[in-house]
C-alpha positions in Angstrom: -17.0 6.8 7.4 -18.2 4.0 9.4 -14.7 2.2 9.4 -12.9 5.7 10.3 -10.3 5.2 12.9 -8.9 7.8 15.4 -5.3 6.8 14.3 -6.0 8.2 11.1 -6.3 11.4 12.3 -2.8 12.7 12.6 -3.1 16.3 13.6 -6.5 17.2 15.5 -5.5 20.9 16.4 -6.7 22.5 13.4 -9.7 24.8 12.3 -11.2 21.8 10.2 -14.3 20.3 12.2 -14.2 16.4 12.1 -17.7 15.2 11.4 -18.7 11.3 11.6 -20.5 10.0 8.7 -22.6 7.0 8.3 -20.9 6.0 5.0 -18.9 3.3 4.3 -15.2 4.0 4.2 -12.5 5.8 6.3 -11.3 9.2 6.9 -11.3 11.8 4.3 -11.3 15.8 3.7 -13.8 18.0 1.8 -13.4 21.2 0.9 -13.5 24.3 -1.4 -12.9 23.5 -5.0 -13.8 19.6 -4.4 -16.7 18.4 -6.6 -18.8 16.2 -4.6 -21.7 14.3 -6.2 -24.2 12.2 -4.3 -25.3 9.2 -6.0 -28.9 8.1 -4.9 -29.8 4.9 -6.9 -32.0 1.9 -6.4 -29.7 -0.8 -6.8 -32.0 -3.4 -6.0 -34.4 -2.2 -9.0 -31.3 -1.7 -11.3 -30.0 -5.4 -10.1 -26.6 -4.1 -9.3 -24.3 -5.7 -6.7 -22.6 -3.0 -4.6 -19.1 -3.9 -6.2 -20.7 -3.3 -9.6 -22.1 0.3 -8.7 -18.6 1.0 -7.2 -17.1 -0.2 -10.3 -19.6 1.9 -12.5 -18.8 5.0 -10.5 -15.0 4.5 -10.9 -15.3 4.0 -14.5 -17.5 7.1 -14.8 -14.8 9.0 -13.4 -12.3 7.3 -15.4 -14.4 8.1 -18.5 -14.2 11.8 -17.8 -10.4 11.7 -17.2 -9.7 10.0 -20.5 -11.8 12.5 -22.4 -9.2 15.0 -21.0 -6.2 12.8 -22.1 -5.5 11.5 -18.4 -4.9 7.7 -17.9 -6.5 6.6 -14.6 -7.4 3.5 -13.0 -9.5 2.0 -10.2 -8.3 -0.5 -7.8 -10.2 -3.4 -6.4 -8.8 -3.3 -3.0 -8.8 0.4 -2.4 -12.0 2.0 -4.0 -11.8 5.3 -5.7 -9.9 6.8 -9.0 -6.0 7.1 -9.0 -3.8 8.9 -11.4 -0.2 7.7 -11.3 -0.7 6.2 -7.8 -2.4 9.4 -6.6 -6.0 9.6 -5.7 -8.2 12.1 -7.6 -11.4 10.7 -6.7 -12.7 8.9 -3.4 -15.7 7.0 -2.7 -18.0 6.8 0.1 -21.5 4.9 0.1 -24.0 3.8 2.2 -26.6 1.3 1.0 -30.0 1.0 2.9 -32.8 -1.2 1.8 -31.2 -1.4 -1.6 -30.7 2.2 -2.3 -27.2 4.0 -2.3 -26.6 7.2 -0.6 -23.6 9.5 -0.3 -21.4 9.2 -3.4 -18.2 10.4 -4.4 -15.6 13.5 -4.2 -13.6 14.6 -6.9 -10.4 16.9 -6.4 -10.8 19.7 -9.0 -8.5 22.5 -7.5 -8.7 22.3 -3.6 -6.0 23.3 -1.2 -4.4 19.9 -0.5 -2.8 20.7 2.8 -5.7 19.1 5.1 -4.9 15.7 3.8 -1.7 16.1 5.7 -3.6 16.1 8.7 -5.0 12.5 8.0 -4.1 9.2 6.4 -6.6 9.7 3.4 -8.9 6.8 3.0 -6.9 5.1 5.9 -3.6 4.8 3.8 -0.6 6.2 5.4 1.2 8.3 2.9 -1.3 8.4 0.5 -1.2 11.4 -2.1 -4.0 13.0 -3.6 -4.1 15.2 -6.7 -6.1 17.8 -8.6 -7.4 17.9 -11.9 -5.6 21.5 -12.0 -2.5 19.9 -11.7 -2.9 17.5 -14.3 -4.5 19.6 -17.4 -4.5 23.5 -18.5 -7.4 23.4 -20.9 -10.1 26.1 -20.3 -13.0 23.6 -20.3 -11.3 21.8 -17.7 -10.4 24.3 -15.5 -14.2 25.5 -15.2 -15.6 23.8 -12.2 -19.4 24.0 -13.2 -18.4 22.7 -16.6 -16.2 20.1 -15.3 -18.9 19.1 -12.6 -21.7 18.9 -15.5 -19.6 16.6 -17.8 -18.2 14.5 -14.8 -21.8 14.0 -13.8 -22.8 13.1 -17.6 -19.9 10.5 -17.5 -21.2 9.2 -14.3 -24.8 8.8 -15.7 -23.7 7.1 -18.8 -21.5 4.6 -16.9 -24.2 3.8 -14.4 -27.3 3.6 -16.7 -25.9 1.8 -19.7 
C-alpha cells in the first residue's frame, strides 16, 4: 500500500514478486486460496465516511464468520478482522473522487509461509489465520460457496 515501508519486507530473496499498490495500508501478501473482493462504491452518494465504510466492511466479515460460529472482531487502530488476535481479513482501500477502490482479502486456505517474509500490515509478529483452520463444515470449506456467502454478508452490511 501507499504507507508500505521497505523495513516491513523481511526477506526479499524469494520467488514472490513485490508489487507496489496505490491503495491505503502497509505490506500484505496475496496468494491462491485467498478470497479477494474489490469494493467499488460511491461513498459520497451513500453519504459514508471512510471510517464508516471500513467498519461496514469489517462487520460484513464478522457477520459471515458469526454464521459459522466463529467469534471475530475489528480493531479501530488496525483495520481488518481478527479471530483470537490473528488476522483473517485485511483491508486496503483507495478513495478517489468519493469512490472506493480495492477492498479486502480473506484468508480461506492459503499457504501462510509468505507472511513470514513480511510484517503483515506493518505489524511485526502479527499472525494470520485461515478459515480452514477454524471450521470443518463442507460449506465453509467450499471456496466458491464461501466467497459467495461472504460477498452477500458484505452487501447486507454495506447497503442496510
